[in-house]
C-alpha positions, 0 to 999 in steps of 0.5 A, spaced: 451 272 730 444 270 732 443 277 735 445 280 729 440 275 725 434 277 729 435 284 728 436 283 721 429 279 721 426 284 725 428 290 721 425 287 714 418 286 712 416 279 712 417 277 704 424 280 705 426 276 711 424 270 707 428 272 701 434 273 705 434 267 709 433 263 703 439 266 700 443 265 706 441 257 705 442 257 698 449 260 699 451 255 705 448 249 700 453 252 695 459 252 699 458 245 702 457 242 695 463 246 693 467 242 698 463 235 697 463 235 689 464 241 684 459 238 679 454 238 684 455 246 686 455 247 678 448 244 678 446 248 684 448 254 681 445 253 674 438 250 676 435 257 678 438 259 671 435 254 668 428 255 671 428 262 669 430 260 662 424 255 661 419 260 664 422 265 659 421 260 653 414 259 656 412 266 656 415 268 650 415 262 645 418 265 639 424 266 643 424 259 644 424 258 637 429 263 635 434 260 640 432 253 637 434 256 630 441 258 633 442 252 637 440 248 631 448 249 629 450 244 634 444 240 633 445 238 626 453 238 627 453 232 633 450 225 633 454 221 628 452 215 630 457 214 636 456 209 641 457 214 647 452 219 648 455 226 651 452 231 656 451 236 650 447 231 646 443 229 652 442 237 653 440 238 645 435 232 645 432 235 652 431 242 648 429 240 641 425 234 642 423 235 650 421 242 648 417 240 642 413 234 646 412 239 652 409 244 647 405 239 643 402 236 650 400 243 652 397 245 646 393 239 645 391 237 652 392 243 657 389 249 652 385 244 648 387 248 642 386 245 635 393 245 631 391 240 625 389 244 619 389 239 614 389 232 612 397 232 612 397 234 619 393 229 621 396 223 618 403 225 620 401 226 627 397 219 627 403 216 623 409 218 628 404 217 634 403 210 631 410 208 630 412 208 637 409 201 638 414 199 633 419 198 638 416 192 640 417 189 633 424 191 633 426 188 639 422 182 637 425 181 630 432 182 634 434 187 629 435 193 633 437 195 640 432 200 644 437 206 644 438 205 636 431 205 635 430 211 640 435 215 636 432 214 630 425 215 632 426 221 635 429 224 629 422 224 626 419 229 631 423 234 628 418 234 622 413 236 627 416 243 629 412 246 623 406 246 628 409 251 633 413 255 628 406 256 624 402 257 631 407 263 633 410 266 627 403 270 626 406 276 622 411 276 616 416 279 620 416 273 625 417 268 619 423 273 616 426 273 622 426 266 623 429 265 616 434 270 617 437 267 623 437 260 620 440 263 614 446 266 618 447 259 621 448 256 615 452 261 612 457 260 617 457 253 616 458 254 609 463 258 610 467 253 614 466 248 609 469 252 603 475 254 608 476 247 610 476 245 602 480 251 600 485 249 605 485 241 603 485 243 596 491 247 597 495 241 598 492 236 593 497 232 588 492 226 586 485 226 583 483 221 589 485 227 594 480 232 591 475 227 592 477 226 599 477 233 601 470 234 599 465 237 604 458 234 604 456 236 611 449 239 611 448 239 603 441 237 604 439 244 607 444 248 602 440 245 596 434 247 599 437 254 601 439 254 594 432 253 591 429 258 595 434 263 593 433 262 586 426 263 587 427 269 590 432 272 585 427 271 580 420 273 583 422 278 589 418 284 588 424 289 588 431 290 585 435 290 591 431 284 594 433 280 587 440 282 588 441 280 595 438 273 593 442 272 587 448 273 592 446 268 596 444 263 591 451 264 588 454 262 595 449 256 596 450 254 589 458 254 591 457 250 597 453 245 593 458 244 588 464 243 592 460 237 595 462 233 589 455 230 590 452 229 583 446 227 586 445 234 589 447 237 583 442 234 578 436 234 583 437 241 584 437 243 577 431 239 576 427 242 582 429 249 579 427 248 572 421 244 574 418 250 578 420 255 573 417 251 568 410 252 572 411 259 574 414 262 568 417 258 562 421 264 560 425 264 566 428 257 564 432 261 559 434 266 564 436 260 569 440 257 563 444 264 562 445 264 570 448 257 569 453 259 564 455 265 567 456 262 574 460 256 571 465 261 567 466 265 574 467 258 578 472 256 573 476 263 573 476 263 581 479 256 581 484 257 576 486 264 580 486 260 587 489 254 585 493 255 579 497 249 579 491 244 581 486 247 577 486 242 572 486 236 576 480 239 580 476 241 574 477 234 571 474 231 577 468 235 577 468 233 569 469 226 571 463 226 576 458 228 571 460 223 566 460 217 571 453 219 571 452 215 565 456 209 566 451 205 570 453 199 574 460 200 571 460 206 576 463 203 583 458 207 587 452 206 583 454 198 583 454 199 591 447 202 591 445 196 587 448 191 592 445 195 598 438 195 594 438 187 593 439 186 601 434 191 603 429 188 598 430 181 602 429 185 608 423 188 606 420 181 604 421 178 611 418 184 614 413 187 609 408 190 614 411 192 621 418 193 618 425 190 621 425 196 626 428 203 627 436 202 628 436 196 624 442 194 620 444 190 614 450 187 611 452 189 604 458 188 599 462 194 598 465 194 591 469 200 593 473 196 599 472 189 596 469 186 603 462 185 606 460 191 611 455 192 616 451 199 615 445 202 618 445 208 613 441 206 607 441 211 601 434 210 598 429 214 603 423 210 600 426 203 602 429 206 608 422 207 611 419 201 608 424 196 611 425 200 618 417 202 619 413 197 615 408 198 609 403 202 613 408 208 615 411 208 608 404 210 605 403 215 611 409 218 610 410 219 603 402 221 602 404 227 607 410 228 602 407 228 595 400 231 598 404 237 600 408 237 594 401 238 590 399 243 595 405 247 593 404 246 586 397 249 586 399 255 591 405 257 587 401 257 580 395 261 584 399 266 588 400 273 586 404 276 592 412 275 591 413 272 598 408 267 598 410 265 590 417 264 593 415 260 599 410 256 595 415 255 589 421 253 593 417 248 597 415 245 590 422 245 587 425 243 593 420 237 594 421 235 587 429 235 588 428 231 594 424 226 591 429 225 586 435 225 591 431 221 596 433 215 591 441 216 593 441 220 599 435 218 604 432 225 606 428 222 612 435 219 615 439 225 617 437 231 622 438 236 617 433 232 612 428 232 617 429 240 619 429 241 611 422 238 611 419 242 617 421 248 614 418 247 607 412 245 610 412 251 614 413 255 607 407 252 604 403 253 610 404 260 610 404 261 603 397 258 603 394 261 609 398 267 611 396 270 618 395 277 615 391 274 608 386 270 606 387 263 605 388 260 598 383 255 595 387 248 593 381 244 591 382 245 584 
């Protein structure tokens, strides 16, 4: 055996000899690992593949970003606040958060490249960086745990993804490819939502079953997509593009409707009307016409698909809208009132530094008529203040409303259809989110941060397209 190996080594050049010996060594190690621990063998096999993938992403960062758009389905669909963290969640955090922070470190510390373009970029980076010290306050206040603090803190990093998107999507085709992949992912999620609702609604007998069968997964992104597609329907440059956007608008609107979330309905309408009002007031009437036609089609489809249950479903929808005027007589509104009182008391105790990310509160829930401890806070403004304190609250919402102002100015000045659509969608979505943030905290869910980052990218691209000139926003 030794003689054969010597003959083989003499007949090959030195680099090939080393490669053969390394291959034999790897094979031997794998064989031993399989006998000892199959999981270790899997790690031995996957490690070289992982190294190759990382090298590919470093060499071609747009592949990393496009891959992230696909994997985003798993990212926003996992992490429901369970105590146990799965291996898949560790992998997703390493991919998204780890990849982002490595990119930021490489750009700033190694390449010495300037990634800050305006005051909003600077304030956001400083605020998220400074917020890392709040773990000390959270532990000192004894209102959270290190793991819960870390979980919520890492979510804020998702907003920073518009930095690598903006840096590497240097052509129109890049950002359109990214948005197409993202749309495909959420079309799939939307189809699954609708299919699950159709199956559930086929067996309902009572009104409460209509309510309980609703699908609210990722409604934030569907609202954002609906507004963007509406802008595309009104302002795309070609009839073919407008028709395509109209079809997508109808789909995303349907997904938002079956969420039975009146906050999303109302804020979406306000965001669209506000944007059309500043861009072309005549299109507000067209939007109203689309709404009437869409409602007629929706009612007809419901009656066709659920002939025996259509009246029940439509009554629940009507009741949801009517209850918006009921004030505190509505139990869901009353529960928000109780929640707000407790949050304001907590803010009074931790005004400057906050109670800490991961902090929970005890509230009275009139729906179940008992006290319960919750970590999710429905008001996004109070959420930021209660958990991170007044300075971060001011910094975060400065970036939010400063970006909204930029979107407003660019939308009115832009003449190229794509830039007008992007700026209009960013403005309309931020207006809608500003309202929705009172009853459904945008900065507390993964998809909320993802939407904010996409909107920041859209306005950045519309304001300073790589192939065009920068629009002035000084007026």
